[in-house]
Residue, then its C-alpha position, 0 to 999 in steps of 0.5 A: m488526541s488524534a495523531q492524524p488530523v483531518p485534512a480539508t477536502a481536496p477536489e483533485q483527490v481520487l481517494e480520501v481516507r479520514g480517521l479510518s479505524v478498524r477494530t474487533r469487538s474488543t481490540g483496535l487494529l487501525h487507529e485514525v488513519t488519514f491520507g489522500i491520493g491525487r489523480g495520477e499520484r503514486v503513493g507507497l505504504i511501507g512498514e513491517s508485517g503486522s503494521g496494518k498495511s494490508l488491513t488498510a487496503l482491505a478496509v478501503m476496498g470494503l473487503l474486511g472479514e467477519g468480526l471486523r468493524a471500520s469507522g471513519e470515512v473513505r471517499l472516492a472521487g465521483h461518489d458522494r457517499n462514505l464507502l464505509t457505510a455503503g452496502e455490498r451491492r453498491l460496493s460491488r459496482i465500484r470494486g473492479n470498476d472505479m477502484a481495483m486491487v492487485f493481490q500478493e498471491p495470484m494463485t489465490a486471486l485466480n479461480p483454478t477451475m476457470r480459463v484465464g480468458r473467461q476470468v478477464a472477460e468476467a471483469m469487463l462484462l460484469h461492469g458493462t465495459v465491453q460488448r459480449g460480441r467483442t469479449r474475446q478480442a478485448v481479452v486478447e488485446l488486454l493480455d497483449q497490453v500487459g506483455l504476455p506472449d501469445p495472448a490468445h494461447v494464454a486466454r485459453a490456459y488455466p492458471h496452473q499452466l502459467s508461471g508465477g510472473q504470467r499469473q501476476r500479469v493476468v491479475t494486473a490485467i483484470a485490475l486494469a480492465n475497466d480503467p479504475m481511478l484507483l489501483i491498490c497493489d498489495e505486495p504484487t511482486t514479492a514471490l517473483d524473481v528480480t527480472v520478472q519483478a521489474l517487468v511487473l513493476d513497469l507494467i503497473v507504472r505504465g498502466v496507471a500512467e496511461r489511465d491517469s489513475a491513483l496508485l497505492f502501492i504496499t510493499h516491504d521493499l524500500g527500493v521498489v518504493a524509491s523507484v515507483c512512488e512519489r510519496v510515501l506513508v510509513m505505518y507502524g502499530g496501525r498508525i501512520v507515523e510519517a508521510g512525505p515525498v519519497a526523496e525527502v523521507f528517505t534522505r532525512p527521516r524524522h520518525r525514529y521508526t522510519q530511521g530504523l527501517l531505512a538503516a536496515s534496508d541497505l538502500d544506500r550501499p553500492p550495488d556491488r557490495r550486495a553480491g557478497g564479500g566481507r561487510s558489517p551486518l546491517p543494523t536491526i530494530p530492537g525487539n519484535v512487532p507486537p501482535a495486532g491490537r497489543f501495541p502500547d498506548g502513546c507512541v506505538f513505537r516507544t517499546r522498541c525505541a532507544h530514544a523513548t522517554a516518559a513523554c512518549e507514553q502520550l500520543p505524539p502530535w502530528t508535526g510538520r517537517d519543520g517541527a511546527p504543528t500541521d494539519d497536512p497529513a501528506r507531509g509530517y510525522a508523529c514523534f516527540h524525539p525526531a531524528g536529525d543528523e545525529e546517529p542513534p544512541a547504542g542500546g535497546a528500547t527503554 
């Protein structure tokens, strides 16, 4: 039984992912991942490290490493072919043009031996979005759009001469250079301080809004999702376990894993209590995330869930928030014992 049903085709969607699975020769890493993102929509993808978030993004971009095999469908608006079966030549024309990605660590995304301006220019020249005679002007204009002071000076600099926040803006500029339909951001603000983080987030939101792009935003920070995204996907064990509007999922989680994440996030505490002082420790989710490919059969969260029963040894069906079966992957959950208004029982997993 598939935990994620295949949705009907939605013409307005920019990205459609259907039954995406990724495995090594012997181990499954992603399992039947299904979701879509509409034009102008901002979707968050959350979950602990090892849940499969970055792997999902790399599979969509066609950037899986050697030894990993993907199955299912990944479709991008304007392209009639499943991107999982597209050759590298075709993917190289799509990546950086119709879809682009901002990575977590800009120092690994930027070439340390090339000046910043040349790297930005390369992204535009490769896809023919700027004439060679206008390249320098276009680069300076783009760096200015992402809020870099003295963009002409930045264009002549090498990556190591810039701060972390400046490098992240350069990486974002490269991703936005060709007005992509889909922008994927994988933890783009993790290494930044709070002030710079806010600037980069504002840049990303404005960038996709101006281009009417679809955004997939991967992060551990639920506060960032609450401020940036309209809809959220919760991932654990290589599966989407809950999905829905951010306000709905964050105020009334249905899956027990989502409930645990939110309880441990400190989202609802007043800001003045975050700075220190006496307070009770935050709740934690019992146990640890199993290594990739070693999640249990059935409900992938059952070994850490205080509500698990024998029924959880089977794969839970995808269920609407009203408790009825649904074929809408954008709004639902996969849990035999969904959370309600009651407090979770004390104790660890069964």
